[in-house]
A tleap script that builds the chain and sets N, CA, C and O, in Angstrom:
source leaprc.protein.ff14SB
mol = sequence {
  NMET SER CYS GLU TYR ILE MET SER LYS ILE
  THR ASP GLU GLN ALA ASN ALA ALA PHE SER
  THR LEU TYR ASN GLU LEU HIE ALA PRO VAL
  PHE PHE HIE LYS LEU ALA SER ASP PHE GLY
  ILE ALA PRO GLN ASN ALA ASP GLU THR ALA
  ASP LEU LEU ALA LEU GLY GLY LYS LEU ARG
  SER TYR TYR LEU ALA LYS GLN ALA GLU GLN
  ALA SER ALA GLY THR SER LEU LEU LYS ARG
  ALA ASN ALA HIE LEU ASP LYS LEU LEU THR
  GLY ALA GLY VAL THR PRO ALA PRO SER ALA
  VAL LEU GLU ARG GLU VAL LYS ALA ALA ALA
  ALA ARG VAL ALA ALA ASN PRO THR TYR ALA
  ASN ALA ILE LEU THR LEU GLN THR ALA VAL
  ALA GLN LYS GLN ALA CALA
}
set mol.1.N position { -58.661 119.565 -115.235 }
set mol.1.CA position { -59.700 120.458 -114.000 }
set mol.1.C position { -60.407 120.855 -113.356 }
set mol.1.O position { -59.763 121.012 -112.319 }
set mol.2.N position { -61.404 121.183 -113.175 }
set mol.2.CA position { -62.376 122.741 -113.203 }
set mol.2.C position { -62.112 123.751 -111.963 }
set mol.2.O position { -61.915 123.451 -110.786 }
set mol.3.N position { -62.173 125.217 -112.648 }
set mol.3.CA position { -61.804 125.967 -111.894 }
set mol.3.C position { -62.650 126.058 -110.358 }
set mol.3.O position { -62.289 126.708 -109.376 }
set mol.4.N position { -63.979 125.126 -110.501 }
set mol.4.CA position { -64.446 125.062 -108.936 }
set mol.4.C position { -63.839 124.277 -108.618 }
set mol.4.O position { -64.668 123.990 -107.755 }
set mol.5.N position { -62.968 123.446 -108.444 }
set mol.5.CA position { -62.378 122.269 -107.551 }
set mol.5.C position { -60.589 122.849 -107.483 }
set mol.5.O position { -59.657 122.483 -106.767 }
set mol.6.N position { -60.673 123.808 -108.491 }
set mol.6.CA position { -59.059 124.907 -107.762 }
set mol.6.C position { -59.691 126.173 -107.194 }
set mol.6.O position { -58.906 127.036 -106.800 }
set mol.7.N position { -60.733 126.358 -107.115 }
set mol.7.CA position { -61.109 127.990 -105.951 }
set mol.7.C position { -61.920 127.014 -104.875 }
set mol.7.O position { -62.829 127.431 -104.157 }
set mol.8.N position { -61.595 126.090 -104.882 }
set mol.8.CA position { -62.822 125.497 -103.764 }
set mol.8.C position { -61.890 125.633 -102.207 }
set mol.8.O position { -60.736 125.264 -102.425 }
set mol.9.N position { -62.029 125.928 -101.181 }
set mol.9.CA position { -61.180 126.120 -100.056 }
set mol.9.C position { -60.571 124.549 -99.576 }
set mol.9.O position { -61.282 123.623 -99.186 }
set mol.10.N position { -59.367 124.524 -99.689 }
set mol.10.CA position { -59.378 123.096 -99.354 }
set mol.10.C position { -58.432 123.397 -97.646 }
set mol.10.O position { -57.645 124.196 -97.138 }
set mol.11.N position { -59.211 122.104 -97.311 }
set mol.11.CA position { -58.778 121.982 -95.663 }
set mol.11.C position { -57.676 121.803 -95.237 }
set mol.11.O position { -56.918 121.592 -96.183 }
set mol.12.N position { -57.027 121.765 -94.023 }
set mol.12.CA position { -55.890 120.723 -93.429 }
set mol.12.C position { -55.442 119.515 -93.692 }
set mol.12.O position { -54.316 119.052 -93.878 }
set mol.13.N position { -56.812 118.954 -93.675 }
set mol.13.CA position { -56.828 118.022 -93.772 }
set mol.13.C position { -56.195 117.211 -94.865 }
set mol.13.O position { -55.164 116.537 -94.881 }
set mol.14.N position { -57.668 117.625 -96.334 }
set mol.14.CA position { -57.048 117.635 -97.465 }
set mol.14.C position { -55.541 117.871 -98.153 }
set mol.14.O position { -55.193 117.320 -99.197 }
set mol.15.N position { -54.775 118.722 -97.432 }
set mol.15.CA position { -53.760 119.220 -97.721 }
set mol.15.C position { -52.972 118.206 -96.992 }
set mol.15.O position { -51.875 118.113 -97.542 }
set mol.16.N position { -53.061 117.516 -96.120 }
set mol.16.CA position { -52.020 116.654 -95.951 }
set mol.16.C position { -52.536 115.385 -96.021 }
set mol.16.O position { -52.126 114.569 -95.195 }
set mol.17.N position { -53.334 115.054 -96.821 }
set mol.17.CA position { -53.410 113.457 -97.591 }
set mol.17.C position { -53.143 113.908 -98.961 }
set mol.17.O position { -53.248 113.202 -99.964 }
set mol.18.N position { -52.863 114.888 -98.932 }
set mol.18.CA position { -52.509 114.693 -100.586 }
set mol.18.C position { -51.104 114.937 -100.370 }
set mol.18.O position { -50.502 114.474 -101.339 }
set mol.19.N position { -50.034 115.634 -99.252 }
set mol.19.CA position { -48.696 115.754 -99.017 }
set mol.19.C position { -48.704 114.094 -98.828 }
set mol.19.O position { -47.944 113.531 -99.616 }
set mol.20.N position { -49.442 113.205 -97.908 }
set mol.20.CA position { -48.926 111.789 -97.546 }
set mol.20.C position { -49.152 111.066 -98.773 }
set mol.20.O position { -48.275 110.279 -99.129 }
set mol.21.N position { -50.407 111.235 -99.626 }
set mol.21.CA position { -50.129 110.373 -101.058 }
set mol.21.C position { -48.801 110.740 -101.909 }
set mol.21.O position { -48.314 109.821 -102.567 }
set mol.22.N position { -48.298 111.766 -101.942 }
set mol.22.CA position { -46.724 112.404 -102.803 }
set mol.22.C position { -46.460 111.556 -102.332 }
set mol.22.O position { -46.605 110.484 -102.919 }
set mol.23.N position { -45.660 111.637 -100.346 }
set mol.23.CA position { -44.843 111.246 -99.865 }
set mol.23.C position { -44.556 109.952 -99.963 }
set mol.23.O position { -43.463 109.615 -100.421 }
set mol.24.N position { -45.408 109.095 -99.586 }
set mol.24.CA position { -45.758 107.714 -99.617 }
set mol.24.C position { -45.625 107.234 -100.984 }
set mol.24.O position { -44.775 106.344 -100.953 }
set mol.25.N position { -45.938 107.351 -101.844 }
set mol.25.CA position { -45.805 107.062 -103.155 }
set mol.25.C position { -44.949 107.456 -103.925 }
set mol.25.O position { -44.558 106.483 -104.570 }
set mol.26.N position { -44.345 108.511 -104.270 }
set mol.26.CA position { -43.399 109.398 -105.120 }
set mol.26.C position { -42.160 109.223 -103.880 }
set mol.26.O position { -41.289 108.356 -103.806 }
set mol.27.N position { -42.430 110.356 -102.980 }
set mol.27.CA position { -40.902 110.570 -102.716 }
set mol.27.C position { -40.185 109.207 -102.480 }
set mol.27.O position { -39.486 108.522 -103.228 }
set mol.28.N position { -40.725 108.987 -100.764 }
set mol.28.CA position { -40.694 107.162 -100.554 }
set mol.28.C position { -39.913 106.479 -101.296 }
set mol.28.O position { -38.689 106.357 -101.239 }
set mol.29.N position { -40.893 105.903 -102.209 }
set mol.29.CA position { -39.954 104.520 -102.808 }
set mol.29.C position { -38.908 105.516 -103.780 }
set mol.29.O position { -37.788 105.006 -103.789 }
set mol.30.N position { -38.942 106.291 -104.277 }
set mol.30.CA position { -37.570 106.820 -105.546 }
set mol.30.C position { -36.577 107.181 -104.545 }
set mol.30.O position { -35.430 107.183 -104.993 }
set mol.31.N position { -36.688 107.470 -103.387 }
set mol.31.CA position { -35.694 108.056 -102.433 }
set mol.31.C position { -35.200 106.620 -101.708 }
set mol.31.O position { -34.209 106.941 -101.051 }
set mol.32.N position { -35.408 105.402 -101.560 }
set mol.32.CA position { -35.275 104.450 -101.288 }
set mol.32.C position { -34.737 103.683 -102.227 }
set mol.32.O position { -33.678 103.075 -102.072 }
set mol.33.N position { -35.563 103.660 -103.459 }
set mol.33.CA position { -34.447 103.317 -104.655 }
set mol.33.C position { -33.672 103.519 -105.129 }
set mol.33.O position { -33.253 102.883 -106.096 }
set mol.34.N position { -33.052 104.717 -104.522 }
set mol.34.CA position { -31.767 105.215 -105.358 }
set mol.34.C position { -30.731 105.081 -104.135 }
set mol.34.O position { -29.560 104.820 -104.410 }
set mol.35.N position { -31.159 105.267 -102.654 }
set mol.35.CA position { -30.101 104.341 -102.044 }
set mol.35.C position { -29.943 103.224 -102.252 }
set mol.35.O position { -28.755 102.976 -102.462 }
set mol.36.N position { -30.591 102.374 -102.301 }
set mol.36.CA position { -30.325 100.697 -102.702 }
set mol.36.C position { -29.528 100.500 -103.821 }
set mol.36.O position { -28.483 99.861 -103.946 }
set mol.37.N position { -30.322 101.284 -104.789 }
set mol.37.CA position { -29.172 101.021 -106.509 }
set mol.37.C position { -27.819 101.564 -106.407 }
set mol.37.O position { -26.726 101.034 -106.609 }
set mol.38.N position { -28.226 103.033 -105.959 }
set mol.38.CA position { -26.569 103.609 -105.675 }
set mol.38.C position { -25.888 103.172 -104.804 }
set mol.38.O position { -24.658 103.149 -104.844 }
set mol.39.N position { -26.582 102.759 -103.887 }
set mol.39.CA position { -25.323 102.943 -102.564 }
set mol.39.C position { -25.655 101.803 -101.709 }
set mol.39.O position { -25.227 101.758 -100.556 }
set mol.40.N position { -26.271 101.030 -102.119 }
set mol.40.CA position { -26.661 99.228 -101.087 }
set mol.40.C position { -27.181 99.770 -100.263 }
set mol.40.O position { -26.773 99.473 -99.140 }
set mol.41.N position { -27.727 100.274 -100.298 }
set mol.41.CA position { -28.755 100.769 -98.801 }
set mol.41.C position { -29.837 100.574 -98.671 }
set mol.41.O position { -30.674 101.154 -99.363 }
set mol.42.N position { -30.097 99.842 -97.896 }
set mol.42.CA position { -31.529 99.455 -97.455 }
set mol.42.C position { -32.114 99.718 -95.875 }
set mol.42.O position { -31.451 99.264 -94.943 }
set mol.43.N position { -33.274 100.405 -95.622 }
set mol.43.CA position { -33.583 100.118 -93.837 }
set mol.43.C position { -33.849 98.319 -93.818 }
set mol.43.O position { -34.314 97.531 -94.641 }
set mol.44.N position { -33.330 98.193 -92.536 }
set mol.44.CA position { -34.156 97.069 -91.956 }
set mol.44.C position { -35.316 97.012 -91.260 }
set mol.44.O position { -36.069 96.038 -91.269 }
set mol.45.N position { -35.521 98.189 -90.553 }
set mol.45.CA position { -36.523 98.084 -89.800 }
set mol.45.C position { -37.617 99.777 -90.225 }
set mol.45.O position { -37.600 100.555 -91.178 }
set mol.46.N position { -38.343 99.708 -89.087 }
set mol.46.CA position { -39.004 101.249 -89.242 }
set mol.46.C position { -37.968 102.289 -88.588 }
set mol.46.O position { -37.680 103.395 -89.044 }
set mol.47.N position { -37.720 101.989 -88.002 }
set mol.47.CA position { -36.704 102.509 -86.917 }
set mol.47.C position { -35.372 103.674 -87.973 }
set mol.47.O position { -35.182 104.885 -87.857 }
set mol.48.N position { -34.617 102.557 -89.022 }
set mol.48.CA position { -34.100 102.769 -89.648 }
set mol.48.C position { -34.843 103.396 -90.960 }
set mol.48.O position { -33.923 103.845 -91.642 }
set mol.49.N position { -35.695 103.560 -91.421 }
set mol.49.CA position { -36.249 103.837 -92.697 }
set mol.49.C position { -36.656 105.994 -91.859 }
set mol.49.O position { -36.340 107.113 -92.264 }
set mol.50.N position { -37.425 105.501 -90.675 }
set mol.50.CA position { -36.973 107.074 -90.390 }
set mol.50.C position { -35.630 107.697 -90.565 }
set mol.50.O position { -35.262 108.406 -91.501 }
set mol.51.N position { -34.775 107.215 -89.228 }
set mol.51.CA position { -33.553 107.487 -90.036 }
set mol.51.C position { -33.001 108.178 -91.110 }
set mol.51.O position { -32.625 109.344 -91.233 }
set mol.52.N position { -33.039 106.795 -92.199 }
set mol.52.CA position { -33.024 107.320 -93.276 }
set mol.52.C position { -33.496 108.732 -93.922 }
set mol.52.O position { -32.893 109.660 -94.460 }
set mol.53.N position { -34.752 108.481 -93.643 }
set mol.53.CA position { -36.059 110.077 -94.131 }
set mol.53.C position { -35.486 111.005 -93.089 }
set mol.53.O position { -35.713 112.142 -93.503 }
set mol.54.N position { -35.012 111.049 -92.229 }
set mol.54.CA position { -34.252 112.234 -91.433 }
set mol.54.C position { -33.221 113.072 -91.829 }
set mol.54.O position { -33.109 114.296 -91.889 }
set mol.55.N position { -32.467 112.106 -92.096 }
set mol.55.CA position { -31.044 112.082 -92.562 }
set mol.55.C position { -30.668 112.828 -94.172 }
set mol.55.O position { -29.686 113.492 -94.503 }
set mol.56.N position { -31.886 112.404 -94.971 }
set mol.56.CA position { -32.440 112.646 -96.055 }
set mol.56.C position { -32.805 113.950 -96.167 }
set mol.56.O position { -32.815 114.462 -97.287 }
set mol.57.N position { -33.116 114.601 -95.173 }
set mol.57.CA position { -33.848 116.075 -94.726 }
set mol.57.C position { -32.868 116.933 -94.401 }
set mol.57.O position { -32.777 118.102 -94.777 }
set mol.58.N position { -31.971 116.209 -93.540 }
set mol.58.CA position { -30.679 117.153 -92.791 }
set mol.58.C position { -29.742 117.174 -94.142 }
set mol.58.O position { -28.962 118.089 -94.409 }
set mol.59.N position { -29.888 116.382 -94.687 }
set mol.59.CA position { -28.799 116.732 -95.975 }
set mol.59.C position { -29.465 117.502 -97.069 }
set mol.59.O position { -28.706 118.080 -97.846 }
set mol.60.N position { -30.537 117.591 -97.233 }
set mol.60.CA position { -31.389 118.698 -98.879 }
set mol.60.C position { -31.429 119.774 -97.822 }
set mol.60.O position { -31.407 120.891 -98.341 }
set mol.61.N position { -31.471 119.790 -96.786 }
set mol.61.CA position { -31.395 121.172 -95.894 }
set mol.61.C position { -30.253 122.132 -95.971 }
set mol.61.O position { -30.406 123.346 -96.107 }
set mol.62.N position { -28.941 121.442 -95.863 }
set mol.62.CA position { -27.714 121.945 -96.042 }
set mol.62.C position { -27.280 121.985 -97.586 }
set mol.62.O position { -26.505 122.921 -97.786 }
set mol.63.N position { -27.552 121.264 -98.679 }
set mol.63.CA position { -27.523 121.217 -99.559 }
set mol.63.C position { -28.192 122.999 -99.957 }
set mol.63.O position { -27.601 123.979 -100.411 }
set mol.64.N position { -29.475 122.825 -99.588 }
set mol.64.CA position { -30.254 124.199 -100.142 }
set mol.64.C position { -29.252 125.490 -99.638 }
set mol.64.O position { -28.794 126.253 -100.489 }
set mol.65.N position { -28.928 125.685 -98.084 }
set mol.65.CA position { -28.095 126.484 -97.999 }
set mol.65.C position { -26.894 126.691 -98.270 }
set mol.65.O position { -26.396 127.816 -98.321 }
set mol.66.N position { -26.053 125.211 -98.556 }
set mol.66.CA position { -25.149 125.887 -99.135 }
set mol.66.C position { -25.115 125.908 -100.707 }
set mol.66.O position { -24.020 125.965 -101.267 }
set mol.67.N position { -26.474 125.856 -101.558 }
set mol.67.CA position { -26.612 126.332 -103.024 }
set mol.67.C position { -26.720 127.842 -102.800 }
set mol.67.O position { -26.063 128.621 -103.492 }
set mol.68.N position { -27.752 128.360 -101.595 }
set mol.68.CA position { -27.741 129.891 -101.544 }
set mol.68.C position { -27.124 130.687 -100.973 }
set mol.68.O position { -27.457 131.826 -100.645 }
set mol.69.N position { -25.552 129.790 -100.703 }
set mol.69.CA position { -24.556 130.856 -100.213 }
set mol.69.C position { -23.686 130.653 -101.632 }
set mol.69.O position { -23.020 131.598 -102.056 }
set mol.70.N position { -23.717 129.672 -102.179 }
set mol.70.CA position { -22.854 129.964 -103.562 }
set mol.70.C position { -23.652 130.909 -104.407 }
set mol.70.O position { -23.054 131.765 -105.057 }
set mol.71.N position { -24.936 130.819 -104.445 }
set mol.71.CA position { -25.825 132.046 -105.094 }
set mol.71.C position { -25.246 133.311 -104.826 }
set mol.71.O position { -25.038 134.178 -105.675 }
set mol.72.N position { -24.940 133.402 -103.354 }
set mol.72.CA position { -24.602 134.748 -103.487 }
set mol.72.C position { -23.355 135.377 -103.676 }
set mol.72.O position { -23.121 136.584 -103.738 }
set mol.73.N position { -22.248 134.009 -103.797 }
set mol.73.CA position { -20.879 134.123 -104.087 }
set mol.73.C position { -20.709 134.593 -105.000 }
set mol.73.O position { -19.820 135.437 -105.123 }
set mol.74.N position { -21.572 134.190 -106.080 }
set mol.74.CA position { -21.774 134.124 -107.780 }
set mol.74.C position { -20.938 133.070 -108.001 }
set mol.74.O position { -20.233 133.090 -109.010 }
set mol.75.N position { -20.901 132.419 -107.463 }
set mol.75.CA position { -20.481 130.551 -108.080 }
set mol.75.C position { -21.473 129.969 -107.997 }
set mol.75.O position { -22.448 130.360 -107.356 }
set mol.76.N position { -21.379 128.606 -108.826 }
set mol.76.CA position { -22.173 127.571 -108.395 }
set mol.76.C position { -21.510 126.389 -108.177 }
set mol.76.O position { -20.380 126.161 -108.609 }
set mol.77.N position { -22.356 125.412 -107.338 }
set mol.77.CA position { -21.875 124.862 -106.601 }
set mol.77.C position { -21.879 123.585 -107.627 }
set mol.77.O position { -21.058 122.764 -108.035 }
set mol.78.N position { -23.012 123.826 -107.779 }
set mol.78.CA position { -23.485 122.767 -108.942 }
set mol.78.C position { -22.775 121.533 -110.643 }
set mol.78.O position { -22.622 120.378 -111.040 }
set mol.79.N position { -22.541 123.575 -111.126 }
set mol.79.CA position { -22.099 123.786 -112.549 }
set mol.79.C position { -20.806 122.866 -111.571 }
set mol.79.O position { -20.780 121.657 -111.802 }
set mol.80.N position { -19.874 123.352 -110.625 }
set mol.80.CA position { -18.285 123.192 -109.997 }
set mol.80.C position { -18.532 121.809 -110.189 }
set mol.80.O position { -17.717 121.223 -110.902 }
set mol.81.N position { -19.677 121.009 -109.611 }
set mol.81.CA position { -19.678 119.534 -109.532 }
set mol.81.C position { -20.158 118.623 -110.136 }
set mol.81.O position { -20.228 117.421 -109.876 }
set mol.82.N position { -20.755 119.658 -111.594 }
set mol.82.CA position { -20.832 118.522 -112.481 }
set mol.82.C position { -19.743 118.473 -113.205 }
set mol.82.O position { -19.341 117.402 -113.661 }
set mol.83.N position { -18.936 119.963 -113.471 }
set mol.83.CA position { -17.723 119.882 -114.042 }
set mol.83.C position { -16.514 118.420 -113.734 }
set mol.83.O position { -15.907 117.627 -114.453 }
set mol.84.N position { -16.642 118.680 -112.224 }
set mol.84.CA position { -15.334 118.017 -111.567 }
set mol.84.C position { -16.285 116.281 -111.902 }
set mol.84.O position { -15.452 115.382 -112.016 }
set mol.85.N position { -17.499 115.858 -112.028 }
set mol.85.CA position { -17.638 114.718 -112.102 }
set mol.85.C position { -17.330 114.365 -113.716 }
set mol.85.O position { -16.753 113.361 -114.133 }
set mol.86.N position { -17.742 115.197 -114.308 }
set mol.86.CA position { -17.713 115.035 -115.956 }
set mol.86.C position { -16.002 114.967 -116.417 }
set mol.86.O position { -15.742 114.485 -117.520 }
set mol.87.N position { -15.173 115.332 -115.767 }
set mol.87.CA position { -13.999 115.219 -115.663 }
set mol.87.C position { -13.235 113.740 -114.993 }
set mol.87.O position { -12.104 113.457 -115.387 }
set mol.88.N position { -13.742 113.092 -114.254 }
set mol.88.CA position { -13.934 111.956 -113.916 }
set mol.88.C position { -14.551 110.918 -114.135 }
set mol.88.O position { -14.588 109.815 -113.588 }
set mol.89.N position { -14.946 111.285 -114.830 }
set mol.89.CA position { -15.770 110.182 -115.972 }
set mol.89.C position { -15.277 110.251 -117.299 }
set mol.89.O position { -15.573 109.307 -118.031 }
set mol.90.N position { -14.699 111.022 -117.688 }
set mol.90.CA position { -14.269 110.779 -118.848 }
set mol.90.C position { -12.874 110.471 -118.798 }
set mol.90.O position { -12.486 109.677 -119.654 }
set mol.91.N position { -11.789 111.045 -117.758 }
set mol.91.CA position { -10.804 109.569 -117.149 }
set mol.91.C position { -11.108 108.360 -117.048 }
set mol.91.O position { -10.337 107.433 -117.292 }
set mol.92.N position { -12.648 108.219 -116.555 }
set mol.92.CA position { -12.562 106.638 -116.444 }
set mol.92.C position { -12.679 106.067 -117.831 }
set mol.92.O position { -12.552 104.847 -117.729 }
set mol.93.N position { -12.849 106.390 -118.967 }
set mol.93.CA position { -13.470 106.213 -119.919 }
set mol.93.C position { -14.819 106.092 -120.021 }
set mol.93.O position { -15.118 105.428 -121.014 }
set mol.94.N position { -15.872 106.514 -119.312 }
set mol.94.CA position { -17.474 106.824 -119.469 }
set mol.94.C position { -17.757 107.721 -119.868 }
set mol.94.O position { -17.130 108.673 -119.403 }
set mol.95.N position { -18.946 108.105 -121.064 }
set mol.95.CA position { -19.160 109.322 -121.395 }
set mol.95.C position { -19.995 109.796 -120.633 }
set mol.95.O position { -20.919 109.017 -120.398 }
set mol.96.N position { -20.064 110.935 -120.058 }
set mol.96.CA position { -21.220 110.883 -119.350 }
set mol.96.C position { -22.474 111.715 -120.261 }
set mol.96.O position { -22.340 112.576 -121.130 }
set mol.97.N position { -23.860 111.030 -119.634 }
set mol.97.CA position { -25.185 111.966 -120.082 }
set mol.97.C position { -25.260 112.741 -120.316 }
set mol.97.O position { -25.309 113.407 -119.281 }
set mol.98.N position { -25.373 113.760 -121.690 }
set mol.98.CA position { -25.699 115.131 -122.242 }
set mol.98.C position { -27.274 115.340 -121.324 }
set mol.98.O position { -28.314 114.700 -121.166 }
set mol.99.N position { -26.775 116.440 -120.944 }
set mol.99.CA position { -27.802 116.887 -119.936 }
set mol.99.C position { -28.987 117.478 -120.730 }
set mol.99.O position { -29.811 118.097 -120.056 }
set mol.100.N position { -29.226 117.372 -122.215 }
set mol.100.CA position { -30.572 116.803 -122.887 }
set mol.100.C position { -30.936 115.801 -122.370 }
set mol.100.O position { -31.888 115.815 -121.589 }
set mol.101.N position { -30.287 114.710 -122.670 }
set mol.101.CA position { -31.348 113.621 -122.663 }
set mol.101.C position { -31.508 113.198 -120.839 }
set mol.101.O position { -32.139 112.196 -120.503 }
set mol.102.N position { -30.894 114.052 -119.887 }
set mol.102.CA position { -31.253 113.856 -118.235 }
set mol.102.C position { -32.733 114.558 -118.323 }
set mol.102.O position { -33.709 113.941 -117.898 }
set mol.103.N position { -32.888 116.084 -118.981 }
set mol.103.CA position { -33.922 116.769 -119.299 }
set mol.103.C position { -34.915 115.878 -119.629 }
set mol.103.O position { -35.853 115.794 -118.837 }
set mol.104.N position { -34.926 115.021 -120.866 }
set mol.104.CA position { -35.838 114.236 -120.966 }
set mol.104.C position { -36.432 113.492 -120.302 }
set mol.104.O position { -37.657 113.589 -120.371 }
set mol.105.N position { -36.119 112.926 -119.808 }
set mol.105.CA position { -35.773 111.306 -118.778 }
set mol.105.C position { -36.686 112.540 -117.680 }
set mol.105.O position { -37.874 112.420 -117.381 }
set mol.106.N position { -35.998 113.402 -117.333 }
set mol.106.CA position { -36.818 113.713 -115.903 }
set mol.106.C position { -38.315 114.477 -116.682 }
set mol.106.O position { -39.359 114.108 -116.146 }
set mol.107.N position { -38.468 115.388 -117.759 }
set mol.107.CA position { -40.073 115.473 -118.376 }
set mol.107.C position { -40.677 114.501 -118.610 }
set mol.107.O position { -41.898 114.635 -118.529 }
set mol.108.N position { -40.226 113.318 -118.938 }
set mol.108.CA position { -40.802 112.069 -119.373 }
set mol.108.C position { -41.631 111.622 -117.961 }
set mol.108.O position { -42.852 111.712 -117.837 }
set mol.109.N position { -40.604 111.069 -116.824 }
set mol.109.CA position { -40.860 111.141 -115.321 }
set mol.109.C position { -42.361 112.215 -115.366 }
set mol.109.O position { -43.551 111.928 -115.504 }
set mol.110.N position { -41.867 113.125 -115.238 }
set mol.110.CA position { -43.326 114.578 -114.475 }
set mol.110.C position { -44.181 113.923 -115.514 }
set mol.110.O position { -45.139 113.543 -114.842 }
set mol.111.N position { -44.466 113.472 -117.059 }
set mol.111.CA position { -45.460 113.461 -117.804 }
set mol.111.C position { -46.141 112.876 -117.691 }
set mol.111.O position { -47.283 113.163 -118.049 }
set mol.112.N position { -45.648 111.059 -116.808 }
set mol.112.CA position { -46.346 110.053 -116.374 }
set mol.112.C position { -47.018 109.880 -114.759 }
set mol.112.O position { -47.803 109.068 -114.268 }
set mol.113.N position { -46.334 110.990 -114.262 }
set mol.113.CA position { -46.847 111.593 -112.874 }
set mol.113.C position { -48.202 112.058 -113.012 }
set mol.113.O position { -49.311 111.685 -112.628 }
set mol.114.N position { -47.549 113.355 -113.949 }
set mol.114.CA position { -48.727 113.933 -114.290 }
set mol.114.C position { -49.902 113.762 -114.597 }
set mol.114.O position { -50.799 114.575 -114.376 }
set mol.115.N position { -50.080 112.270 -115.352 }
set mol.115.CA position { -50.968 111.603 -115.791 }
set mol.115.C position { -51.774 110.720 -115.469 }
set mol.115.O position { -52.770 110.398 -116.117 }
set mol.116.N position { -51.262 110.071 -114.026 }
set mol.116.CA position { -52.202 109.892 -112.999 }
set mol.116.C position { -52.916 111.018 -112.306 }
set mol.116.O position { -52.503 112.111 -111.919 }
set mol.117.N position { -54.543 110.241 -112.237 }
set mol.117.CA position { -55.791 111.634 -111.547 }
set mol.117.C position { -55.077 111.749 -110.159 }
set mol.117.O position { -54.873 112.907 -109.794 }
set mol.118.N position { -54.563 110.514 -109.124 }
set mol.118.CA position { -54.427 110.437 -107.885 }
set mol.118.C position { -53.158 111.691 -108.207 }
set mol.118.O position { -53.325 112.891 -108.426 }
set mol.119.N position { -52.574 111.331 -108.175 }
set mol.119.CA position { -50.700 112.520 -108.287 }
set mol.119.C position { -51.372 113.795 -108.886 }
set mol.119.O position { -50.934 114.885 -108.517 }
set mol.120.N position { -52.125 113.760 -109.541 }
set mol.120.CA position { -52.402 115.580 -110.567 }
set mol.120.C position { -53.404 116.098 -109.245 }
set mol.120.O position { -53.111 117.171 -108.716 }
set mol.121.N position { -54.393 115.442 -108.812 }
set mol.121.CA position { -55.404 116.184 -107.931 }
set mol.121.C position { -54.425 115.986 -106.662 }
set mol.121.O position { -54.704 116.819 -105.800 }
set mol.122.N position { -53.483 115.232 -106.327 }
set mol.122.CA position { -52.982 115.248 -104.867 }
set mol.122.C position { -52.118 116.828 -104.744 }
set mol.122.O position { -51.973 117.575 -103.776 }
set mol.123.N position { -51.578 116.950 -106.369 }
set mol.123.CA position { -50.283 118.172 -106.393 }
set mol.123.C position { -51.321 119.141 -106.517 }
set mol.123.O position { -51.148 119.959 -105.613 }
set mol.124.N position { -52.613 119.531 -107.407 }
set mol.124.CA position { -53.243 120.163 -107.606 }
set mol.124.C position { -53.884 121.216 -105.607 }
set mol.124.O position { -54.096 122.368 -105.226 }
set mol.125.N position { -53.906 119.904 -105.068 }
set mol.125.CA position { -54.391 119.994 -103.734 }
set mol.125.C position { -53.309 121.196 -103.259 }
set mol.125.O position { -53.435 122.402 -103.046 }
set mol.126.N position { -52.571 120.577 -103.221 }
set mol.126.CA position { -51.065 120.865 -102.422 }
set mol.126.C position { -50.777 122.463 -103.177 }
set mol.126.O position { -50.242 123.325 -102.479 }
set mol.127.N position { -51.088 122.724 -104.347 }
set mol.127.CA position { -50.521 124.595 -104.975 }
set mol.127.C position { -51.754 124.990 -104.438 }
set mol.127.O position { -51.674 125.978 -103.708 }
set mol.128.N position { -53.209 124.360 -104.629 }
set mol.128.CA position { -54.289 125.249 -103.779 }
set mol.128.C position { -54.426 126.146 -102.655 }
set mol.128.O position { -54.814 127.307 -102.528 }
set mol.129.N position { -53.792 124.844 -101.524 }
set mol.129.CA position { -53.482 125.206 -100.746 }
set mol.129.C position { -52.502 126.347 -99.734 }
set mol.129.O position { -52.635 126.982 -98.687 }
set mol.130.N position { -51.297 126.088 -100.987 }
set mol.130.CA position { -50.468 127.006 -100.378 }
set mol.130.C position { -50.943 128.649 -100.863 }
set mol.130.O position { -51.031 129.698 -100.226 }
set mol.131.N position { -51.171 128.322 -102.186 }
set mol.131.CA position { -51.864 129.487 -102.654 }
set mol.131.C position { -52.876 130.422 -101.538 }
set mol.131.O position { -52.762 131.619 -101.273 }
set mol.132.N position { -53.769 129.547 -101.061 }
set mol.132.CA position { -54.572 129.965 -100.180 }
set mol.132.C position { -53.793 130.460 -98.749 }
set mol.132.O position { -54.062 131.568 -98.285 }
set mol.133.N position { -52.878 129.626 -98.126 }
set mol.133.CA position { -51.979 130.390 -97.136 }
set mol.133.C position { -51.281 131.686 -97.449 }
set mol.133.O position { -51.165 132.678 -96.731 }
set mol.134.N position { -50.866 131.486 -98.594 }
set mol.134.CA position { -50.254 133.036 -98.685 }
set mol.134.C position { -51.214 134.213 -99.382 }
set mol.134.O position { -50.980 135.364 -99.752 }
set mol.135.N position { -52.192 133.522 -99.383 }
set mol.135.CA position { -53.355 134.635 -99.403 }
set mol.135.C position { -53.698 135.685 -98.712 }
set mol.135.O position { -53.755 136.904 -98.877 }
set mol.136.N position { -54.082 134.318 -97.260 }
set mol.136.CA position { -53.883 135.265 -95.982 }
set mol.136.C position { -53.294 135.904 -95.590 }
set mol.136.O position { -53.571 136.414 -94.504 }
savepdb mol mol.pdb
quit
């Protein structure tokens, strides 16, 4: 990307379009795939789709609030959850995936997303819009 693109003024319409692209083409499909593959949950209509997305957003807000609470208390909810899950998996005879393997998978997925010009442009557009709002 050229500096000219990054420095140009991003309109609210452009920012909304970029958000919609990432939300509709990346977030929603991954969210619903995860629900279906891990929990057997699949929305049957538009109302259920909206309800599941709203529920996911509320759970994310709760998770972030709890995470901040734990951080201020000096304990890590994620570390405790990971340790507990590792113990359960080991007890069931399942070897937990090392975090390095998971990290490589996340980095590979991020590289695939970044290689798609539509997604890369949407990400740059949103980053620029946020920077402009912070500077205003």
